[in-house]
Backbone as JSON, one array per atom type, in Angstrom:
{
  "sequence": "MNGAFANRRSAGRALAEAVAKLDVPDPLVLALPRGGVPVAYEVALRLKAPLDILLVRKIGAPGHEEYGIGALVDGANPQIVIDEKVARLVGATPDYIEREVARQLQELERRRAAYRSDPPISPTGRNVILVDDGIATGGTVRVALQALRKSDAAQVVLAVPVAPGSALRELESMCDGIVCLHTPEPFYAVGAHYQDFGQTSDAEVVELLAAASGA",
  "N": [[71.04, -23.0, 132.71], [72.23, -21.2, 135.05], [71.16, -19.99, 138.22], [68.6, -19.18, 137.41], [66.32, -18.47, 138.73], [65.52, -16.18, 141.35], [64.67, -16.97, 143.89], [62.51, -19.36, 145.59], [59.93, -18.23, 145.79], [59.96, -16.31, 143.77], [60.31, -18.0, 141.57], [57.89, -19.31, 141.76], [56.06, -17.3, 141.1], [56.64, -16.86, 138.4], [56.06, -19.4, 137.41], [53.38, -19.53, 138.02], [52.18, -17.78, 136.19], [52.5, -19.19, 133.82], [51.01, -21.5, 134.36], [48.5, -20.39, 134.69], [47.71, -19.84, 132.1], [46.68, -22.21, 131.2], [44.13, -22.27, 132.06], [42.69, -23.89, 133.94], [39.76, -25.25, 135.26], [38.35, -24.47, 138.44], [40.66, -25.16, 140.22], [42.72, -27.19, 142.43], [45.51, -26.62, 144.3], [48.29, -28.48, 145.06], [51.06, -28.88, 147.1], [54.39, -30.19, 147.28], [55.9, -30.62, 150.21], [59.08, -29.72, 151.77], [60.06, -27.67, 150.17], [58.45, -27.21, 147.93], [56.33, -25.69, 148.77], [56.57, -22.74, 149.01], [56.7, -22.14, 146.27], [54.28, -23.2, 145.3], [52.49, -21.67, 146.74], [52.51, -19.17, 145.48], [51.45, -19.9, 143.03], [48.88, -20.77, 143.77], [47.89, -18.36, 144.76], [47.83, -16.76, 142.46], [45.99, -18.17, 140.91], [43.81, -18.0, 142.47], [43.12, -20.17, 144.07], [42.51, -22.97, 146.31], [45.06, -24.08, 148.61], [46.99, -26.85, 149.48], [48.93, -29.46, 151.07], [50.82, -32.28, 149.91], [51.97, -34.92, 151.44], [54.94, -36.51, 151.11], [57.48, -38.87, 151.47], [60.82, -39.67, 150.86], [62.24, -42.9, 150.41], [65.31, -43.79, 151.27], [68.51, -45.06, 150.1], [70.62, -47.49, 151.79], [72.96, -45.9, 153.8], [73.1, -43.83, 152.02], [71.05, -41.59, 151.98], [69.93, -39.69, 150.29], [69.7, -40.9, 147.87], [67.13, -42.2, 146.29], [65.21, -45.12, 146.74], [62.63, -45.6, 146.66], [59.37, -44.46, 147.76], [57.1, -42.92, 150.12], [53.73, -42.2, 150.62], [51.57, -40.12, 152.38], [48.4, -40.63, 154.06], [45.07, -42.03, 154.61], [45.5, -44.71, 154.15], [48.63, -45.29, 153.95], [50.75, -45.19, 151.12], [53.21, -47.26, 149.76], [55.9, -47.31, 147.64], [58.3, -49.15, 146.13], [61.28, -49.43, 144.3], [62.15, -52.33, 143.26], [64.3, -53.46, 141.87], [66.34, -51.5, 142.01], [66.56, -51.4, 144.78], [67.64, -53.93, 145.35], [70.1, -53.66, 144.08], [71.43, -51.76, 145.64], [71.62, -53.0, 148.01], [69.51, -52.98, 149.85], [67.83, -54.5, 152.24], [64.82, -56.45, 153.01], [64.3, -56.1, 155.76], [65.68, -53.71, 156.29], [64.22, -51.95, 154.64], [61.72, -52.09, 155.84], [62.27, -50.94, 158.37], [63.05, -48.38, 157.54], [60.72, -47.43, 156.32], [59.05, -47.35, 158.56], [60.36, -45.36, 160.0], [60.06, -43.14, 158.3], [57.3, -42.95, 158.3], [56.88, -42.0, 160.86], [57.98, -39.44, 160.56], [56.23, -38.36, 158.68], [53.93, -38.26, 160.25], [54.75, -36.41, 162.16], [55.1, -34.11, 160.57], [52.53, -33.76, 159.52], [51.1, -33.13, 161.82], [52.44, -30.81, 162.5], [52.02, -29.04, 160.37], [49.31, -28.87, 159.62], [46.13, -27.64, 160.57], [43.6, -28.02, 159.85], [41.6, -30.66, 158.35], [43.03, -32.5, 155.59], [42.53, -31.4, 152.18], [40.47, -33.16, 150.06], [41.51, -34.67, 147.05], [39.81, -35.99, 145.36], [37.88, -36.08, 142.5], [38.71, -33.53, 141.84], [40.42, -30.91, 139.99], [43.67, -31.05, 139.9], [46.64, -29.25, 140.59], [49.81, -30.13, 140.81], [52.63, -29.22, 142.58], [56.13, -28.63, 142.77], [59.46, -27.56, 143.8], [61.25, -28.23, 141.9], [62.56, -30.88, 139.83], [64.61, -33.7, 140.12], [65.44, -36.62, 139.89], [62.86, -37.52, 139.77], [61.58, -39.39, 141.32], [60.11, -38.91, 143.74], [58.02, -37.28, 142.86], [56.84, -39.02, 141.07], [55.66, -41.04, 142.69], [53.87, -39.45, 144.04], [52.15, -38.66, 141.98], [51.09, -41.14, 141.33], [49.66, -41.66, 143.67], [47.73, -39.65, 143.54], [46.31, -40.41, 141.28], [45.15, -42.75, 142.22], [43.45, -41.64, 144.01], [41.42, -40.72, 142.53], [41.4, -38.16, 141.29], [40.1, -35.61, 139.14], [41.6, -34.45, 137.04], [45.14, -34.16, 136.63], [47.74, -31.9, 136.76], [51.13, -31.43, 136.43], [53.37, -29.14, 137.77], [56.36, -27.42, 137.64], [59.28, -25.41, 138.24], [61.79, -26.16, 137.15], [63.4, -28.9, 135.54], [64.92, -31.99, 134.41], [64.67, -32.92, 130.97], [64.47, -35.65, 130.43], [63.38, -36.79, 132.76], [60.87, -35.6, 132.78], [59.74, -36.69, 130.48], [59.4, -39.32, 131.27], [57.4, -39.01, 133.11], [55.2, -38.12, 131.77], [53.08, -39.84, 130.98], [51.75, -40.22, 133.32], [50.24, -38.12, 134.12], [47.96, -35.4, 133.27], [48.98, -33.21, 132.07], [51.94, -31.16, 131.78], [53.72, -28.49, 133.14], [56.62, -26.81, 132.78], [59.24, -24.59, 133.3], [61.99, -24.51, 132.71], [64.21, -26.71, 131.11], [67.03, -27.7, 131.39], [69.95, -29.02, 129.76], [73.14, -30.44, 129.98], [71.67, -31.77, 133.01], [72.23, -30.98, 136.34], [71.63, -30.33, 139.13], [68.78, -29.34, 141.05], [69.04, -27.09, 142.72], [71.03, -25.6, 141.48], [69.82, -23.87, 139.8], [68.74, -21.83, 141.13], [69.26, -18.73, 142.73], [69.04, -18.34, 145.45], [68.7, -21.04, 147.39], [68.08, -21.93, 149.89], [67.18, -24.04, 152.67], [63.71, -24.65, 153.1], [61.84, -23.75, 155.9], [59.96, -25.37, 158.57], [58.38, -23.47, 159.84], [57.98, -21.53, 157.86], [56.46, -22.99, 156.04], [54.1, -23.45, 157.55], [53.29, -20.79, 157.91], [52.77, -19.94, 155.25], [50.77, -21.73, 154.44], [48.77, -20.99, 156.22], [48.4, -18.33, 155.43], [47.43, -18.74, 152.86], [45.0, -19.92, 153.37], [43.66, -17.92, 154.51], [43.8, -17.62, 157.2]],
  "CA": [[70.9, -21.58, 133.06], [72.45, -21.08, 136.48], [70.52, -18.86, 138.86], [67.47, -18.73, 136.6], [65.33, -17.91, 139.65], [66.1, -15.56, 142.54], [64.31, -17.84, 145.02], [61.33, -20.17, 145.3], [58.75, -17.38, 145.59], [60.11, -15.75, 142.43], [60.03, -19.09, 140.63], [56.45, -19.56, 141.84], [55.33, -16.26, 140.36], [56.82, -17.14, 136.98], [55.33, -20.63, 137.13], [51.95, -19.23, 138.12], [51.72, -17.17, 134.93], [52.43, -20.25, 132.82], [49.89, -22.38, 134.71], [47.25, -19.64, 134.49], [47.35, -19.92, 130.69], [45.95, -23.45, 130.96], [42.74, -21.99, 132.41], [42.12, -25.08, 134.58], [38.61, -24.84, 136.06], [38.25, -24.81, 139.87], [41.83, -25.98, 140.55], [43.26, -27.39, 143.77], [46.97, -26.63, 144.23], [48.93, -29.32, 146.07], [52.51, -28.68, 147.15], [55.24, -31.18, 147.92], [56.72, -29.9, 151.19], [58.83, -28.35, 152.16], [60.48, -26.72, 149.16], [57.42, -26.9, 146.96], [55.26, -24.84, 149.33], [56.67, -21.35, 148.57], [56.38, -22.09, 144.85], [52.85, -23.47, 145.14], [51.75, -20.55, 147.32], [52.37, -18.15, 144.45], [50.54, -20.45, 142.02], [47.52, -20.72, 144.33], [47.52, -16.95, 144.86], [47.52, -16.29, 141.11], [44.8, -18.87, 140.41], [42.74, -17.87, 143.48], [42.78, -21.57, 144.33], [42.95, -23.48, 147.62], [46.4, -24.66, 148.67], [47.21, -27.87, 150.5], [50.19, -30.18, 150.89], [50.8, -33.73, 149.73], [53.15, -35.36, 152.19], [55.66, -37.62, 150.51], [58.83, -39.03, 152.01], [61.69, -40.56, 150.09], [62.9, -44.02, 151.06], [66.67, -43.7, 150.77], [69.38, -46.24, 150.09], [71.46, -47.62, 152.99], [74.17, -45.09, 153.8], [72.97, -42.75, 151.04], [69.63, -41.3, 152.12], [69.44, -38.87, 149.18], [69.47, -41.75, 146.71], [65.85, -42.82, 146.57], [64.84, -46.45, 146.22], [61.17, -45.63, 146.7], [58.77, -43.33, 148.46], [55.94, -43.18, 150.96], [52.76, -41.12, 150.52], [50.68, -40.09, 153.53], [46.97, -40.78, 153.8], [44.41, -43.01, 155.49], [46.27, -45.94, 153.9], [49.89, -44.84, 153.35], [51.19, -45.97, 149.97], [54.65, -47.49, 149.69], [56.36, -47.73, 146.31], [59.73, -49.47, 146.16], [61.88, -49.94, 143.07], [62.78, -53.55, 143.77], [65.59, -53.67, 141.19], [67.31, -50.59, 142.61], [66.75, -51.82, 146.17], [68.59, -55.05, 145.37], [71.42, -53.17, 143.66], [72.08, -50.99, 146.72], [71.68, -53.82, 149.21], [68.43, -52.66, 150.8], [67.14, -55.74, 152.6], [63.45, -56.24, 153.48], [64.33, -55.56, 157.12], [66.07, -52.3, 156.19], [63.1, -51.2, 154.07], [60.67, -52.02, 156.88], [62.7, -49.97, 159.37], [63.04, -47.05, 156.93], [59.31, -47.05, 156.16], [58.55, -46.98, 159.9], [60.97, -44.07, 160.36], [59.45, -42.09, 157.49], [55.93, -42.79, 158.78], [56.97, -41.11, 162.03], [58.22, -38.09, 160.07], [54.97, -37.91, 158.09], [53.04, -37.94, 161.36], [55.23, -35.15, 162.74], [54.82, -33.0, 159.67], [51.09, -33.55, 159.43], [50.71, -32.42, 163.04], [53.07, -29.49, 162.52], [51.6, -28.17, 159.27], [47.88, -28.78, 159.37], [45.15, -27.51, 161.65], [42.36, -28.53, 159.27], [41.79, -31.89, 157.59], [43.49, -32.27, 154.21], [41.5, -31.26, 151.14], [40.45, -34.36, 149.23], [41.67, -34.41, 145.62], [38.84, -36.76, 144.59], [37.02, -35.28, 141.63], [39.24, -32.18, 141.68], [41.47, -30.63, 139.02], [44.81, -30.83, 140.78], [47.93, -28.76, 140.12], [50.84, -30.62, 141.74], [53.76, -28.28, 142.45], [57.36, -28.78, 143.54], [60.43, -26.52, 143.41], [62.05, -28.76, 140.81], [62.65, -32.34, 139.77], [65.92, -34.23, 139.78], [65.21, -37.94, 139.32], [61.42, -37.7, 139.57], [61.04, -40.47, 142.14], [59.1, -38.43, 144.68], [56.87, -36.83, 142.07], [56.2, -40.2, 140.48], [54.79, -41.69, 143.66], [52.79, -38.51, 144.32], [51.2, -38.78, 140.87], [50.41, -42.42, 141.5], [48.7, -41.5, 144.76], [46.63, -38.81, 143.07], [45.51, -41.23, 140.38], [44.36, -43.67, 143.05], [42.45, -40.85, 144.74], [40.38, -40.36, 141.55], [41.36, -36.76, 140.89], [39.54, -35.47, 137.8], [42.79, -34.33, 136.21], [46.34, -33.78, 137.38], [48.76, -31.19, 136.02], [52.38, -31.28, 137.17], [53.95, -27.83, 137.49], [57.64, -27.22, 138.3], [60.11, -24.42, 137.56], [62.95, -26.71, 136.45], [63.52, -30.36, 135.57], [65.54, -32.54, 133.2], [63.7, -33.39, 130.01], [64.33, -37.1, 130.53], [62.46, -37.08, 133.86], [59.53, -35.18, 132.37], [59.22, -37.66, 129.51], [58.98, -40.51, 132.02], [56.22, -38.67, 133.91], [54.12, -37.65, 130.89], [51.95, -40.76, 130.94], [51.17, -40.31, 134.65], [49.45, -36.92, 134.42], [47.23, -34.88, 132.12], [49.74, -32.11, 131.5], [53.13, -30.74, 132.51], [54.23, -27.14, 132.92], [57.99, -26.68, 133.29], [59.81, -23.39, 132.71], [63.35, -24.74, 132.23], [64.65, -28.11, 131.02], [68.44, -27.6, 130.98], [70.74, -30.22, 129.49], [72.92, -31.5, 130.97], [71.04, -31.35, 134.26], [73.07, -31.39, 137.48], [70.91, -30.27, 140.41], [67.73, -28.32, 141.09], [69.54, -25.89, 143.38], [71.91, -24.84, 140.59], [69.0, -22.95, 139.0], [68.24, -20.83, 142.07], [70.29, -17.94, 143.41], [68.85, -18.66, 146.87], [68.03, -22.33, 147.49], [68.15, -22.34, 151.28], [66.11, -24.97, 153.08], [62.44, -24.09, 153.56], [61.61, -24.17, 157.28], [58.59, -25.72, 158.96], [57.67, -22.23, 160.18], [57.55, -20.9, 156.61], [55.37, -23.81, 155.5], [52.91, -23.15, 158.34], [52.91, -19.41, 157.63], [52.21, -19.84, 153.91], [49.49, -22.45, 154.42], [47.81, -20.16, 156.94], [48.09, -17.17, 154.6], [46.63, -19.19, 151.72], [43.65, -20.23, 153.83], [43.07, -16.72, 155.08], [43.81, -17.71, 158.67]],
  "C": [[71.02, -21.45, 134.58], [71.77, -19.84, 137.04], [69.36, -18.31, 138.07], [66.42, -18.04, 137.47], [66.03, -17.32, 140.88], [65.88, -16.45, 143.76], [63.03, -18.58, 144.66], [60.09, -19.32, 145.05], [58.78, -16.76, 144.2], [59.81, -16.79, 141.36], [58.52, -19.38, 140.59], [55.65, -18.54, 141.05], [55.44, -16.48, 138.84], [56.03, -18.38, 136.56], [53.82, -20.38, 137.11], [51.4, -18.64, 136.82], [51.58, -18.23, 133.84], [51.25, -21.18, 133.08], [48.56, -21.69, 134.43], [46.78, -19.73, 133.04], [46.58, -21.19, 130.34], [44.46, -23.29, 131.24], [42.04, -23.24, 132.97], [40.94, -24.66, 135.46], [38.69, -25.34, 137.51], [39.43, -25.66, 140.35], [42.07, -26.1, 142.05], [44.77, -27.5, 143.62], [47.52, -27.45, 145.39], [50.44, -29.17, 145.97], [53.2, -29.88, 147.77], [56.15, -30.45, 148.89], [58.11, -30.52, 151.31], [59.09, -27.36, 151.03], [59.42, -26.33, 148.15], [56.38, -25.91, 147.46], [55.39, -23.37, 148.91], [56.33, -21.17, 147.08], [54.88, -22.21, 144.65], [52.0, -22.34, 145.7], [51.49, -19.49, 146.27], [51.42, -18.6, 143.34], [49.1, -20.36, 142.52], [47.01, -19.29, 144.41], [47.06, -16.43, 143.49], [46.22, -16.9, 140.6], [43.58, -18.68, 141.31], [42.19, -19.26, 143.84], [43.18, -21.97, 145.74], [44.31, -24.15, 147.51], [46.45, -25.69, 149.79], [48.54, -28.55, 150.2], [49.92, -31.66, 150.65], [52.1, -34.25, 150.33], [53.74, -36.63, 151.58], [57.06, -37.68, 151.12], [59.59, -40.03, 151.17], [62.17, -41.7, 150.98], [64.29, -44.09, 150.47], [67.43, -45.0, 150.85], [70.21, -46.3, 151.37], [72.74, -46.81, 152.86], [74.14, -43.92, 152.83], [71.5, -42.34, 150.96], [69.07, -40.48, 150.95], [69.16, -39.68, 147.92], [68.21, -42.57, 146.95], [65.69, -44.2, 145.94], [63.33, -46.61, 146.22], [60.65, -44.42, 147.45], [57.52, -43.78, 149.2], [55.03, -41.97, 150.89], [51.77, -41.23, 151.67], [49.23, -40.26, 153.1], [46.38, -41.78, 154.76], [45.09, -44.37, 155.36], [47.56, -45.54, 153.2], [50.35, -45.79, 152.24], [52.71, -46.06, 149.95], [54.99, -47.99, 148.3], [57.86, -47.93, 146.38], [60.16, -49.97, 144.8], [62.72, -51.15, 143.46], [64.17, -53.78, 143.15], [66.67, -52.79, 141.81], [67.6, -50.99, 144.05], [67.76, -52.96, 146.26], [70.0, -54.57, 145.04], [72.16, -52.47, 144.8], [72.09, -51.76, 148.03], [70.65, -53.49, 150.27], [67.63, -53.93, 151.08], [65.69, -55.44, 153.0], [63.39, -55.65, 154.89], [64.69, -54.08, 157.12], [64.9, -51.47, 155.68], [61.99, -51.03, 155.1], [61.01, -50.97, 157.93], [62.62, -48.55, 158.8], [61.61, -46.54, 156.71], [58.73, -46.6, 157.5], [59.09, -45.61, 160.31], [60.31, -42.93, 159.58], [57.97, -41.89, 157.85], [55.89, -41.87, 160.0], [57.16, -39.66, 161.59], [56.96, -37.52, 159.4], [53.99, -37.48, 159.18], [53.44, -36.61, 162.0], [54.86, -33.97, 161.87], [53.33, -32.72, 159.55], [50.61, -32.77, 160.65], [51.25, -31.0, 163.06], [52.43, -28.53, 161.52], [50.1, -27.9, 159.25], [47.08, -28.55, 160.64], [43.8, -28.01, 161.17], [42.63, -29.86, 158.57], [42.27, -31.58, 156.18], [42.32, -32.17, 153.24], [41.57, -32.49, 150.24], [40.61, -33.99, 147.76], [40.64, -35.14, 144.75], [37.91, -35.85, 143.79], [37.53, -33.88, 141.35], [40.25, -32.11, 140.54], [42.7, -30.17, 139.79], [46.02, -30.28, 140.01], [48.96, -29.19, 141.16], [52.12, -29.83, 141.51], [54.93, -28.69, 143.34], [58.34, -27.71, 143.08], [61.36, -26.97, 142.3], [62.08, -30.27, 140.89], [64.08, -32.71, 139.42], [65.73, -35.59, 139.1], [63.73, -38.19, 139.04], [60.79, -38.76, 140.45], [59.92, -40.03, 143.07], [57.85, -37.99, 143.95], [56.12, -38.01, 141.5], [55.22, -40.85, 141.46], [53.63, -40.77, 144.05], [51.72, -38.58, 143.23], [50.42, -40.08, 140.95], [49.33, -42.32, 142.57], [47.49, -40.68, 144.32], [45.73, -39.56, 142.1], [44.6, -42.17, 141.17], [43.27, -42.95, 143.82], [41.33, -40.37, 143.82], [40.26, -38.85, 141.35], [40.85, -36.68, 139.46], [40.64, -35.33, 136.77], [43.94, -33.85, 137.07], [47.34, -33.13, 136.43], [49.98, -31.04, 136.92], [53.01, -29.95, 136.78], [55.22, -27.63, 138.32], [58.44, -26.16, 137.54], [61.2, -25.04, 136.69], [63.0, -28.22, 136.61], [64.27, -30.82, 134.33], [64.46, -33.09, 132.26], [63.44, -34.89, 130.11], [63.33, -37.49, 131.63], [61.03, -36.73, 133.47], [58.92, -36.17, 131.38], [58.73, -38.93, 130.2], [57.69, -40.27, 132.8], [55.0, -38.32, 133.06], [52.88, -38.53, 130.95], [51.2, -40.83, 132.27], [50.31, -39.11, 135.01], [48.82, -36.4, 133.13], [47.94, -33.71, 131.45], [50.91, -31.77, 132.37], [53.47, -29.31, 132.13], [55.61, -27.08, 133.58], [58.66, -25.53, 132.56], [61.18, -23.62, 132.1], [63.66, -26.23, 132.22], [66.11, -28.13, 130.53], [69.07, -28.97, 130.74], [72.2, -29.8, 129.31], [72.35, -30.93, 132.27], [71.87, -31.88, 135.43], [72.3, -31.42, 138.8], [69.88, -29.15, 140.34], [68.27, -27.0, 141.64], [70.44, -25.02, 142.52], [71.15, -23.77, 139.81], [68.3, -21.91, 139.87], [69.42, -20.05, 142.64], [70.25, -18.19, 144.9], [68.05, -19.95, 146.94], [68.16, -22.87, 148.91], [66.97, -23.21, 151.66], [64.87, -24.22, 153.55], [62.16, -24.63, 154.95], [60.17, -24.6, 157.5], [57.77, -24.47, 159.22], [57.16, -21.54, 158.92], [56.4, -21.67, 155.97], [54.06, -23.48, 156.22], [52.38, -21.76, 158.01], [52.21, -19.29, 156.26], [50.88, -20.57, 153.8], [48.4, -21.64, 155.12], [47.41, -18.95, 156.1], [47.18, -17.55, 153.44], [45.18, -19.47, 152.13], [42.94, -19.04, 154.43], [43.03, -16.71, 156.59], [44.6, -16.55, 159.28]]
}
């Protein structure tokens, strides 16, 4: 269904109604920046829930940064997850991975400083709604779910406007529930299901986080 959503905010409003039906008690909404923030903002608004971000950076293949071989999750002890089989297939050496992890750690530091004025909200013991603007391969979401499990969240619900069914089936065992509005087959790209899929800016992320916190 091409152009199923006008933009991320519109997708967020539709997603929020579906998530609200779950009646999750005292939820914490966590967005995967940057594209997930406008979607998650609408979910948090509808649920009257706090909104925060979960900083995750993809570790890309040599010469093909969009092809993920793993991911890095921010925190007191940053978590690194590498698909060793894929890394070998694309020729990602240990030295390359080390350099790429260091580069992405720098970007996490930049984004944390740019986005947050308050300490992050701990997901420990919380009912977390993890939100992104869509899923393609699921690599970034997978490592985010792993990080939330290690943080001892009470329960984790994954909520996205669009994703391939195959990716959702692989993620089912990693969370307590999934809300997805569209699972088109064949699946080509997340952006194909938005009329406006322009890049979300740092300024918009800051503005929405501030609005959500009442700042």
